[in-house]
MDTraj code that builds the backbone (N, CA, C; nanometers):
import mdtraj as md
import numpy as np

residues = "MET PRO TRP LEU ILE PHE SER VAL ALA VAL LEU SER THR ALA GLY LEU LEU VAL LEU GLY ALA LEU ALA VAL ARG VAL TYR ARG GLU VAL LEU LEU LEU SER ARG GLU LEU ASP GLY SER ALA ARG ARG LEU SER ARG SER ALA ALA ALA LEU GLU PHE ALA ALA GLU PRO VAL ALA ARG ARG ALA GLY GLN LEU VAL LEU ASN GLU PRO GLU PRO THR".split()
xyz = np.array([
    [2.6797, -4.3400, 1.8314],
    [2.7210, -4.2405, 1.7895],
    [2.6602, -4.1723, 1.6329],
    [2.6496, -4.3025, 1.5477],
    [2.5928, -4.2356, 1.4012],
    [2.4337, -4.2209, 1.4055],
    [2.3601, -4.2413, 1.5150],
    [2.2156, -4.2254, 1.5433],
    [2.2174, -4.0388, 1.5731],
    [2.3068, -3.9960, 1.6220],
    [2.3536, -3.8596, 1.6799],
    [2.3487, -3.7612, 1.5371],
    [2.4266, -3.7916, 1.4598],
    [2.4410, -3.7684, 1.3237],
    [2.3374, -3.7628, 1.2534],
    [2.2757, -3.8816, 1.2485],
    [2.1516, -3.8666, 1.1764],
    [2.0003, -3.7821, 1.2372],
    [2.0030, -3.7620, 1.3505],
    [1.9131, -3.7199, 1.4001],
    [1.9454, -3.5503, 1.3963],
    [2.0576, -3.5163, 1.4073],
    [2.1280, -3.3841, 1.3540],
    [2.0609, -3.3412, 1.2105],
    [2.1077, -3.4207, 1.1077],
    [2.0606, -3.4152, 1.0008],
    [1.9108, -3.4105, 0.9575],
    [1.8474, -3.4878, 1.0261],
    [1.6835, -3.5015, 0.9991],
    [1.6258, -3.3642, 1.0917],
    [1.6916, -3.3228, 1.1953],
    [1.6218, -3.2241, 1.2835],
    [1.6797, -3.0659, 1.1720],
    [1.7649, -3.0550, 1.1215],
    [1.7970, -2.9796, 1.0354],
    [1.7311, -2.9557, 0.8768],
    [1.6975, -3.0461, 0.8300],
    [1.6122, -3.0856, 0.7080],
    [1.4784, -3.0179, 0.7581],
    [1.4268, -3.1103, 0.8679],
    [1.3194, -3.0317, 0.9137],
    [1.2731, -2.8785, 0.9305],
    [1.3898, -2.8271, 0.9969],
    [1.4074, -2.6922, 1.0116],
    [1.3894, -2.6098, 0.9169],
    [1.4937, -2.6515, 0.8028],
    [1.4708, -2.5912, 0.6431],
    [1.3572, -2.6166, 0.5978],
    [1.2637, -2.7238, 0.6233],
    [1.1436, -2.7452, 0.5505],
    [1.0278, -2.6500, 0.6134],
    [1.0713, -2.6125, 0.7374],
    [0.9459, -2.5089, 0.8129],
    [0.9694, -2.4028, 0.7816],
    [1.1253, -2.3589, 0.7533],
    [1.1249, -2.2170, 0.6912],
    [1.1000, -2.2127, 0.5627],
    [1.1131, -2.2756, 0.4722],
    [1.0613, -2.2741, 0.3412],
    [0.9076, -2.2569, 0.3417],
    [0.8507, -2.3366, 0.4296],
    [0.6942, -2.3151, 0.4126],
    [0.6541, -2.2021, 0.4670],
    [0.7421, -2.1255, 0.5562],
    [0.7311, -1.9880, 0.6261],
    [0.7187, -1.8801, 0.5119],
    [0.8281, -1.9298, 0.4472],
    [0.8805, -1.8178, 0.3302],
    [0.7663, -1.8340, 0.2419],
    [0.7039, -1.9372, 0.2074],
    [0.6073, -1.9076, 0.0809],
    [0.5210, -1.8447, 0.1504],
    [0.4505, -1.8809, 0.2897],
    [0.3311, -1.7986, 0.3114],
    [0.3407, -1.6606, 0.2968],
    [0.4495, -1.6118, 0.3713],
    [0.5073, -1.4608, 0.3797],
    [0.5101, -1.4036, 0.2655],
    [0.5112, -1.4274, 0.1189],
    [0.5485, -1.4406, -0.0011],
    [0.4213, -1.3669, -0.0607],
    [0.3375, -1.5212, -0.0271],
    [0.1828, -1.4864, -0.0491],
    [0.1096, -1.3460, 0.0275],
    [0.1447, -1.3158, 0.1193],
    [0.0582, -1.2289, 0.2102],
    [0.1251, -1.1088, 0.1696],
    [0.2819, -1.0915, 0.1050],
    [0.3122, -0.9460, 0.0555],
    [0.2879, -0.9362, -0.0905],
    [0.2100, -1.0769, -0.1580],
    [0.1431, -1.0217, -0.3040],
    [0.0383, -0.9646, -0.2422],
    [-0.0442, -1.0093, -0.1816],
    [-0.1800, -0.9620, -0.1450],
    [-0.1924, -0.8330, -0.0899],
    [-0.1049, -0.8040, -0.0170],
    [-0.0914, -0.6416, 0.0464],
    [-0.0240, -0.5424, -0.0544],
    [0.0387, -0.6245, -0.1545],
    [0.1022, -0.5160, -0.2608],
    [-0.0518, -0.5018, -0.3547],
    [-0.1158, -0.5863, -0.3463],
    [-0.2324, -0.5699, -0.4431],
    [-0.3324, -0.4762, -0.4074],
    [-0.3617, -0.4909, -0.2571],
    [-0.4196, -0.4008, -0.2102],
    [-0.3882, -0.2559, -0.1813],
    [-0.2537, -0.2581, -0.1782],
    [-0.1938, -0.1166, -0.1826],
    [-0.1922, -0.0531, -0.2807],
    [-0.1772, -0.0978, -0.4314],
    [-0.2301, -0.0848, -0.5385],
    [-0.3593, -0.0255, -0.5792],
    [-0.4514, -0.1017, -0.5517],
    [-0.5865, -0.0596, -0.5624],
    [-0.6428, 0.0731, -0.4466],
    [-0.5701, 0.0785, -0.3429],
    [-0.6150, 0.2111, -0.2550],
    [-0.5377, 0.3040, -0.3352],
    [-0.4104, 0.3020, -0.3769],
    [-0.3576, 0.4299, -0.4452],
    [-0.4364, 0.4549, -0.5755],
    [-0.5064, 0.3869, -0.6539],
    [-0.5595, 0.3728, -0.7732],
    [-0.6828, 0.4586, -0.7186],
    [-0.7388, 0.4603, -0.6144],
    [-0.8600, 0.4703, -0.5423],
    [-0.8375, 0.6141, -0.5143],
    [-0.7474, 0.6595, -0.4532],
    [-0.7211, 0.7479, -0.3668],
    [-0.6572, 0.8616, -0.4949],
    [-0.6090, 0.8181, -0.6158],
    [-0.5566, 0.8964, -0.7160],
    [-0.7504, 0.9657, -0.7914],
    [-0.8113, 0.8466, -0.8019],
    [-0.9568, 0.8962, -0.8596],
    [-1.0322, 0.9917, -0.7758],
    [-0.9939, 0.9816, -0.6316],
    [-1.0372, 1.0317, -0.5465],
    [-0.9915, 1.2151, -0.5759],
    [-0.8897, 1.2234, -0.5560],
    [-0.8125, 1.3396, -0.5661],
    [-0.8224, 1.3812, -0.6994],
    [-0.8624, 1.3353, -0.8281],
    [-0.8664, 1.4045, -0.9668],
    [-1.0558, 1.4445, -0.9359],
    [-1.1373, 1.3932, -0.8651],
    [-1.2850, 1.4186, -0.8465],
    [-1.2701, 1.5668, -0.7822],
    [-1.1806, 1.5502, -0.6621],
    [-1.1581, 1.6654, -0.5812],
    [-1.1108, 1.7639, -0.6799],
    [-1.0329, 1.7573, -0.7175],
    [-0.9602, 1.8732, -0.8132],
    [-1.0917, 1.9183, -0.8966],
    [-1.1662, 1.8316, -0.9786],
    [-1.2818, 1.8910, -1.0490],
    [-1.3488, 1.9596, -0.9872],
    [-1.4043, 1.9118, -0.8793],
    [-1.5036, 1.9660, -0.7789],
    [-1.4627, 2.1004, -0.7568],
    [-1.3270, 2.1130, -0.6938],
    [-1.3091, 2.2221, -0.6551],
    [-1.2738, 2.3574, -0.7467],
    [-1.2625, 2.3128, -0.9119],
    [-1.2226, 2.4013, -0.9686],
    [-1.3291, 2.5264, -0.9681],
    [-1.4362, 2.4970, -1.0116],
    [-1.5709, 2.5976, -1.0490],
    [-1.5512, 2.6739, -0.8658],
    [-1.5510, 2.6377, -0.7582],
    [-1.5626, 2.7102, -0.6414],
    [-1.4235, 2.8191, -0.6547],
    [-1.2886, 2.7469, -0.6885],
    [-1.2185, 2.8279, -0.7008],
    [-1.2240, 2.9344, -0.7707],
    [-1.2784, 2.9236, -0.9027],
    [-1.3219, 3.0607, -1.0124],
    [-1.3836, 3.1368, -0.9347],
    [-1.4994, 3.0917, -0.8574],
    [-1.5684, 3.1870, -0.7679],
    [-1.5123, 3.2631, -0.6698],
    [-1.4219, 3.1801, -0.6101],
    [-1.3673, 3.2651, -0.5211],
    [-1.2682, 3.3845, -0.5728],
    [-1.2161, 3.3710, -0.6850],
    [-1.1184, 3.4656, -0.7859],
    [-1.2364, 3.5793, -0.7990],
    [-1.3327, 3.5647, -0.8569],
    [-1.4101, 3.6666, -0.8950],
    [-1.4562, 3.7008, -0.7708],
    [-1.4940, 3.6958, -0.6679],
    [-1.5325, 3.7560, -0.5527],
    [-1.3900, 3.8607, -0.5280],
    [-1.3166, 3.7869, -0.5223],
    [-1.1896, 3.8838, -0.4594],
    [-1.1536, 3.9970, -0.5794],
    [-1.1742, 3.9737, -0.7163],
    [-1.1396, 4.0808, -0.8022],
    [-1.2507, 4.1810, -0.8132],
    [-1.3867, 4.1380, -0.7681],
    [-1.4905, 4.2551, -0.7707],
    [-1.5009, 4.3070, -0.6558],
    [-1.4334, 4.2691, -0.5590],
    [-1.4183, 4.3255, -0.4171],
    [-1.4203, 4.4776, -0.4597],
    [-1.4744, 4.5743, -0.3522],
    [-1.4753, 4.7071, -0.3683],
    [-1.3345, 4.7852, -0.2935],
    [-1.2690, 4.8409, -0.3219],
    [-1.1610, 4.9233, -0.2420],
    [-1.2017, 4.9738, -0.1390],
    [-1.1267, 4.9296, -0.0098],
    [-1.1485, 4.9856, 0.1226],
    [-1.1261, 5.1505, 0.1088],
    [-1.1752, 5.2328, 0.1460],
    [-1.1732, 5.3935, 0.1777],
    [-1.1054, 5.4743, 0.2903],
])
top = md.Topology()
chain = top.add_chain()
for i, resn in enumerate(residues, 1):
    res = top.add_residue(resn, chain, resSeq=i)
    for name in ("N", "CA", "C"):
        top.add_atom(name, md.element.get_by_symbol(name[0]), res)
traj = md.Trajectory(xyz[None], top)
């Protein structure tokens, strides 16, 4: 009967070690994912700023066209 208690303790310890190793792997992957998401957010922000900068002259020109449009008679 003591071998049963010993085997249960060994299997429990092995299971906890496996769960710990998997938790470390998940943590590393989450860190990598968060870094990639941060980089993507920064690139998106830069792209949005560039688009806004490029769209400003177009919007001004469109506003001038609307203001200079002759009135319908």
